[in-house]
C-alpha positions as CSV (number, residue, x, y, z in Angstrom):
1,X,-53.5,59.5,115.5
2,X,-54.3,58.0,118.9
3,X,-57.5,56.4,117.7
4,X,-56.3,52.8,118.0
5,X,-55.9,52.2,114.3
6,X,-52.6,52.1,112.5
7,X,-53.1,54.3,109.5
8,X,-50.3,53.8,106.9
9,X,-50.3,56.4,104.1
10,X,-47.3,56.4,101.8
11,X,-45.7,59.7,100.9
12,X,-44.1,61.0,97.7
13,X,-40.8,59.1,98.1
14,X,-42.5,55.7,98.5
15,X,-44.9,56.4,95.7
16,X,-42.2,57.9,93.4
17,X,-44.2,61.2,93.3
18,X,-47.6,59.5,93.1
19,X,-46.6,57.3,90.1
20,X,-46.8,54.1,92.2
21,X,-49.5,52.6,94.5
22,X,-47.8,50.9,97.4
23,X,-49.8,48.5,99.6
24,X,-49.6,48.0,103.4
25,X,-50.9,44.6,104.6
26,X,-51.8,45.0,108.3
27,X,-52.4,41.3,108.6
28,X,-49.2,40.0,107.2
29,X,-47.3,43.2,108.2
30,X,-45.8,43.7,104.8
31,X,-45.4,46.7,102.5
32,X,-45.1,46.1,98.8
33,X,-44.8,47.9,95.5
34,X,-42.8,50.7,97.1
35,X,-40.1,52.6,95.4
36,X,-38.0,52.2,98.5
37,X,-37.8,48.5,98.2
38,X,-37.4,47.9,94.5
39,X,-40.4,49.2,92.5
40,X,-38.3,51.0,89.8
41,X,-36.8,50.2,86.5
42,X,-34.4,47.3,86.9
43,X,-35.5,46.8,90.5
44,X,-37.2,43.9,92.4
45,X,-40.8,45.2,92.2
46,X,-42.2,42.2,94.0
47,X,-40.1,42.7,97.1
48,X,-42.4,42.9,100.1
49,X,-40.4,43.1,103.4
50,X,-42.0,42.0,106.7
51,X,-42.3,44.9,109.2
52,X,-42.2,42.5,112.1
53,X,-38.9,40.9,111.1
54,X,-36.4,43.7,111.2
55,X,-33.1,42.8,109.7
56,X,-30.3,44.7,108.0
57,X,-31.0,45.2,104.3
58,X,-28.4,43.9,101.9
59,X,-27.5,44.8,98.3
60,X,-29.4,42.5,96.0
61,X,-32.8,42.5,97.8
62,X,-34.2,45.6,96.1
63,X,-32.2,45.3,92.9
64,X,-29.8,42.8,91.5
65,X,-26.1,43.4,91.7
66,X,-25.7,44.7,89.1
67,X,-29.3,45.4,87.9
68,X,-30.3,43.9,84.5
69,X,-30.6,45.9,81.3
70,X,-30.6,48.8,80.7
71,X,-27.9,48.8,83.4
72,X,-24.5,48.0,81.8
73,X,-22.8,44.7,82.6
74,X,-20.4,45.2,85.5
75,X,-18.0,42.6,86.9
76,X,-18.6,42.6,90.7
77,X,-16.9,39.3,91.3
78,X,-14.2,41.3,93.2
79,X,-16.8,43.1,95.3
80,X,-19.2,46.0,95.0
81,X,-16.4,48.5,94.9
82,X,-16.7,48.3,91.1
83,X,-20.0,50.2,91.5
84,X,-18.1,53.2,92.8
85,X,-16.9,54.0,89.3
86,X,-20.3,55.4,88.4
87,X,-22.0,55.8,91.8
88,X,-19.5,57.7,93.8
89,X,-22.1,59.3,96.1
90,X,-23.7,56.1,97.2
91,X,-21.0,53.4,97.1
92,X,-17.5,53.8,98.3
93,X,-14.4,52.1,96.7
94,X,-14.7,49.2,99.2
95,X,-18.2,48.5,98.2
96,X,-19.9,49.8,101.3
97,X,-23.0,52.0,101.1
98,X,-22.4,55.7,101.9
99,X,-24.9,56.5,104.7
100,X,-27.0,59.6,104.6
101,X,-25.0,61.0,107.6
102,X,-21.9,60.9,105.4
103,X,-23.5,62.6,102.4
104,X,-24.8,59.5,100.6
105,X,-27.8,60.0,98.3
106,X,-29.1,56.4,98.4
107,X,-32.9,56.1,98.2
108,X,-33.7,59.8,97.5
109,X,-35.8,59.1,94.4
110,X,-33.0,59.8,91.9
111,X,-30.5,57.5,90.4
112,X,-27.1,58.9,91.4
113,X,-24.8,58.4,88.5
114,X,-21.5,60.1,87.8
115,X,-21.2,60.0,84.0
116,X,-18.6,61.5,81.8
117,X,-18.2,65.3,81.8
118,X,-18.9,67.4,78.8
119,X,-15.2,67.5,77.9
120,X,-15.4,63.8,77.2
121,X,-16.6,64.5,73.6
122,X,-14.7,67.8,73.1
123,X,-11.7,67.2,70.8
124,X,-10.2,70.5,71.9
125,X,-10.1,69.5,75.5
126,X,-7.5,67.4,77.4
127,X,-10.5,65.7,78.9
128,X,-11.4,64.2,75.4
129,X,-12.0,60.5,75.8
130,X,-9.2,59.5,73.4
131,X,-6.7,60.7,76.0
132,X,-8.1,58.2,78.5
133,X,-8.3,55.4,75.9
134,X,-4.6,55.9,75.3
135,X,-3.9,54.8,78.9
136,X,-5.8,51.5,78.4
137,X,-9.3,50.3,77.6
138,X,-9.9,48.1,80.6
139,X,-11.6,50.7,82.8
140,X,-14.1,51.3,80.0
141,X,-15.3,47.7,80.1
142,X,-17.2,48.0,83.4
143,X,-19.8,50.2,81.7
144,X,-19.4,49.6,78.0
145,X,-18.9,45.8,78.1
146,X,-15.9,43.6,77.5
147,X,-15.8,44.4,73.8
148,X,-16.9,48.0,74.3
149,X,-20.1,47.3,72.3
150,X,-22.3,49.0,74.9
151,X,-25.8,48.0,75.9
152,X,-29.3,49.6,75.9
153,X,-28.8,53.1,77.1
154,X,-25.0,52.9,77.0
155,X,-23.0,53.9,74.0
156,X,-20.5,51.5,72.4
157,X,-17.5,52.6,70.4
158,X,-19.0,51.4,67.1
159,X,-21.9,53.9,67.4
160,X,-19.5,56.7,66.5
161,X,-16.5,54.9,65.0
162,X,-18.3,52.3,62.9
163,X,-18.2,48.6,62.8
164,X,-14.7,47.2,62.7
165,X,-13.3,50.1,64.7
166,X,-11.1,47.8,66.9
167,X,-9.2,46.4,63.9
168,X,-8.9,49.7,62.0
169,X,-5.3,50.6,62.8
170,X,-5.5,54.0,61.2
171,X,-8.3,55.1,63.4
172,X,-5.8,55.8,66.2
173,X,-2.5,56.0,64.4
174,X,-1.1,56.0,60.9
175,X,-2.9,57.1,57.8
176,X,-1.2,60.5,57.3
177,X,2.0,59.8,55.3
178,X,0.9,56.2,54.5
179,X,-1.9,53.8,55.3
180,X,0.0,51.1,57.0
181,X,-1.3,51.8,60.5
182,X,2.1,53.0,61.7
183,X,2.8,56.6,62.6
184,X,3.3,59.4,61.7
185,X,0.2,60.4,63.4
186,X,0.7,60.3,67.2
187,X,-2.2,59.2,69.3
188,X,-4.1,61.8,71.4
189,X,-1.9,63.6,74.0
190,X,1.4,62.4,72.5
191,X,1.9,64.9,69.8
192,X,5.0,66.5,71.4
193,X,7.0,63.3,71.4
194,X,9.1,63.0,68.2
195,X,10.2,59.4,69.1
196,X,6.6,58.1,68.6
197,X,6.9,59.1,64.9
198,X,10.6,58.8,64.0
199,X,11.4,56.6,61.0
200,X,8.3,54.5,60.9
201,X,7.4,55.7,57.4
202,X,10.7,54.7,55.8
203,X,10.6,51.3,57.5
204,X,7.1,50.1,56.8
205,X,6.9,51.5,53.3
206,X,10.5,51.0,52.2
207,X,10.2,54.6,51.0
208,X,13.9,54.8,50.2
209,X,14.0,51.5,48.4
210,X,16.8,50.0,50.6
211,X,14.7,46.8,51.1
212,X,11.2,45.5,50.9
213,X,8.9,47.0,53.5
214,X,9.8,46.0,57.0
215,X,6.9,44.3,58.8
216,X,5.6,45.9,62.0
217,X,6.2,42.6,63.9
218,X,10.0,43.0,63.2
219,X,10.1,45.5,66.1
220,X,6.7,45.2,67.8
221,X,4.6,42.3,69.0
222,X,1.9,41.5,66.5
223,X,-1.6,42.8,67.3
224,X,-4.8,42.4,65.2
225,X,-7.1,44.3,67.5
226,X,-7.1,47.3,69.9
227,X,-8.8,45.0,72.4
228,X,-6.0,42.4,72.6
229,X,-4.2,42.3,76.0
230,X,-1.0,44.4,75.9
231,X,-1.9,46.4,72.8
232,X,-2.8,49.5,74.7
233,X,-0.8,49.2,77.9
234,X,1.6,51.5,79.6
235,X,2.7,54.9,78.1
236,X,4.9,53.7,75.2
237,X,4.8,50.9,72.7
238,X,6.7,47.7,73.5
239,X,9.7,47.1,71.3
240,X,10.5,43.4,70.8
241,X,12.8,42.4,67.9
242,X,11.9,39.4,65.8
243,X,14.2,36.9,63.9
244,X,15.0,39.2,61.1
245,X,16.4,41.9,63.3
246,X,18.1,39.5,65.7
247,X,21.5,38.2,64.5
248,X,22.6,34.8,65.8
249,X,24.3,35.1,69.1
250,X,23.6,38.8,69.5
251,X,20.8,40.8,71.2
252,X,19.4,44.0,69.7
253,X,18.9,46.9,72.0
254,X,16.5,49.7,71.8
255,X,17.1,52.8,73.9
256,X,14.2,55.2,74.0
257,X,16.3,57.7,76.0
258,X,18.7,58.2,73.0
259,X,16.2,57.1,70.4
260,X,18.7,54.5,69.0
261,X,18.7,50.8,68.2
262,X,21.9,48.9,68.3
263,X,23.2,45.4,67.4
264,X,20.5,44.7,64.8
265,X,21.1,42.7,61.7
266,X,19.2,45.3,59.7
267,X,21.9,47.9,60.4
268,X,25.0,45.8,60.1
269,X,25.6,44.0,63.4
270,X,26.8,40.9,61.4
271,X,29.0,42.9,59.0
272,X,32.1,45.0,59.3
273,X,33.1,48.4,58.2
274,X,29.8,50.2,58.7
275,X,30.1,53.8,59.7
276,X,26.7,54.1,61.4
277,X,25.5,50.8,62.8
278,X,23.6,52.4,65.7
279,X,21.2,54.7,63.9
280,X,19.1,57.4,65.5
281,X,15.4,56.8,65.1
282,X,14.5,60.4,64.7
283,X,16.9,61.1,61.9
284,X,14.8,60.7,58.7
285,X,16.9,62.5,56.0
286,X,18.1,59.2,54.4
287,X,21.7,59.7,55.6
288,X,21.6,56.6,57.7
289,X,20.6,54.4,54.8
290,X,23.5,55.3,52.5
291,X,25.8,52.5,51.3
292,X,28.7,52.2,53.8
293,X,26.7,53.0,56.9
294,X,25.8,49.4,57.7
295,X,28.8,47.7,56.1
296,X,32.0,48.7,54.5
297,X,32.3,49.4,50.8
298,X,33.3,46.6,50.6
299,X,33.4,44.9,54.0
300,X,37.1,45.0,54.6
301,X,37.5,41.4,55.8
302,X,37.8,37.8,54.7
303,X,37.2,37.0,51.0
304,X,35.9,40.5,50.4
305,X,39.3,41.8,51.4
306,X,40.9,39.5,48.9
307,X,38.6,39.9,46.0
308,X,37.4,43.5,46.2
309,X,40.4,45.2,47.9
310,X,43.4,43.2,46.7
311,X,42.1,42.3,43.2
312,X,39.8,45.3,42.6
313,X,36.9,43.1,41.5
314,X,33.8,45.3,41.4
315,X,30.8,44.5,43.6
316,X,28.5,43.8,40.6
317,X,30.5,40.8,39.6
318,X,28.9,38.9,42.5
319,X,26.1,41.1,43.6
320,X,24.5,42.2,40.4
321,X,21.0,43.0,41.7
322,X,21.9,44.7,45.0
323,X,23.5,47.7,43.2
324,X,21.6,50.8,42.3
325,X,21.7,50.4,38.5
326,X,19.8,47.1,38.6
327,X,18.5,47.1,42.1
328,X,16.2,44.4,43.5
329,X,15.2,45.4,47.1
330,X,14.1,41.8,47.7
331,X,17.7,40.8,47.7
332,X,18.8,43.4,50.3
333,X,18.3,43.2,54.1
334,X,16.5,39.9,53.8
335,X,18.3,37.9,56.3
336,X,20.9,36.2,54.1
337,X,23.8,37.0,51.8
338,X,22.8,37.1,48.1
339,X,25.0,36.1,45.2
340,X,23.5,37.1,41.9
341,X,26.1,37.4,39.1
342,X,24.9,37.6,35.6
343,X,26.6,36.4,32.3
344,X,25.6,39.6,30.6
345,X,27.1,42.0,33.1
346,X,30.1,40.2,34.4
347,X,33.4,41.2,32.7
348,X,35.3,38.5,34.6
349,X,33.7,35.5,32.9
350,X,30.3,34.0,32.2
351,X,28.9,33.1,35.5
352,X,25.9,30.8,35.5
353,X,22.8,32.0,37.3
354,X,22.8,31.1,41.0
355,X,19.7,29.1,41.6
356,X,18.4,29.6,45.2
357,X,16.3,26.5,45.0
358,X,19.5,24.4,44.3
359,X,21.6,25.8,47.1
360,X,22.8,23.3,49.6
361,X,26.1,22.1,51.1
362,X,28.3,20.6,48.4
363,X,25.6,21.0,45.6
364,X,26.9,21.9,42.2
365,X,24.9,25.0,41.0
366,X,26.8,26.3,38.0
367,X,29.9,26.5,35.9
368,X,31.9,29.4,34.6
369,X,34.7,30.1,32.1
370,X,36.1,32.8,34.3
371,X,37.7,33.5,37.7
372,X,38.4,30.1,39.1
373,X,38.0,28.0,35.9
374,X,34.6,26.6,36.2
375,X,32.8,24.9,39.1
376,X,30.9,26.8,41.7
377,X,29.4,25.3,44.9
378,X,27.3,26.7,47.6
379,X,29.1,25.9,50.8
380,X,26.9,25.4,53.9
381,X,23.8,27.4,54.6
382,X,23.1,31.1,53.7
383,X,24.0,31.9,57.3
384,X,27.6,30.7,56.8
385,X,28.1,32.2,53.3
386,X,29.2,30.9,50.0
387,X,32.4,29.9,48.2
388,X,33.9,28.9,44.9
389,X,36.0,25.9,44.0
């Protein structure tokens, strides 16, 4: 001191508690290899600022933005505010450094990281990470990568849940009553909402044998992975009816408030006489699947009125395999009317088999010795029905 010589001796912060050997160059007026200017893991160890050229430091001189591995990949194209997610004490949401005077802990010898709390891995806590995952996976990508595979020093989902976790539907829902990937098994935090379970099981497994299993895409957009945009979004699943549920000229309606779906082909929107064509999703006792709920027994209109009501012709004369005693679920709720009389079961005459491959407007498909004396035609398409001549 006061001896005419500038003595520079670096203290514990610059030497990282004596683990580094910073160098002061009195000729070039630079200091190098200091912790303060980048000599740390992932930092710019070769950074040697010039003491005689004072200028404001900027992010990226001491370490890259973001630093390389083992730092996770972070998208900072929208600004350094993304850093705030993990470094709340040093970077504010706008991307500005929090100064020491405001409580910032930048350049104090410790990496200030705000990680997940202990509750993150506690299944008994509402802070368990599945609750957050249910609200969307996008926030996780900043630290765990765009496919949540993690990086050195950062866990990925597969480390606990195994490879293929993102396409394993039953990891988050399904797998209790059946293995389709549909409920019943509500995702974390949603157990008190009966609508989330409802009649999924009877639909996707055809548990009551009313039809073949109904595909998930009949009511929901198709997703193959948890990472697909829109799969985990919002607070409830999106209901979008596909062609099977949508009758020509009509628009099906789902009401989550009343837990009902209306105007769907599946429950009789194109038929008449049904006693319950707006079923309640949470009623699962089978009462809404009984014959007569979607259509009359028989539908009391048109040729049904003439044949079944006026003449008393039994249903099995024309619909052999959609009746309980010889039931084929593939011919029920499949998007078209199904004629299937059989010579062995029809007391009104020997109907020839109706060949679906031969059906077409004006095409002869069979002859008979009963009812109308012999020649049967398919009139129009399955959407417009059939007739006899």
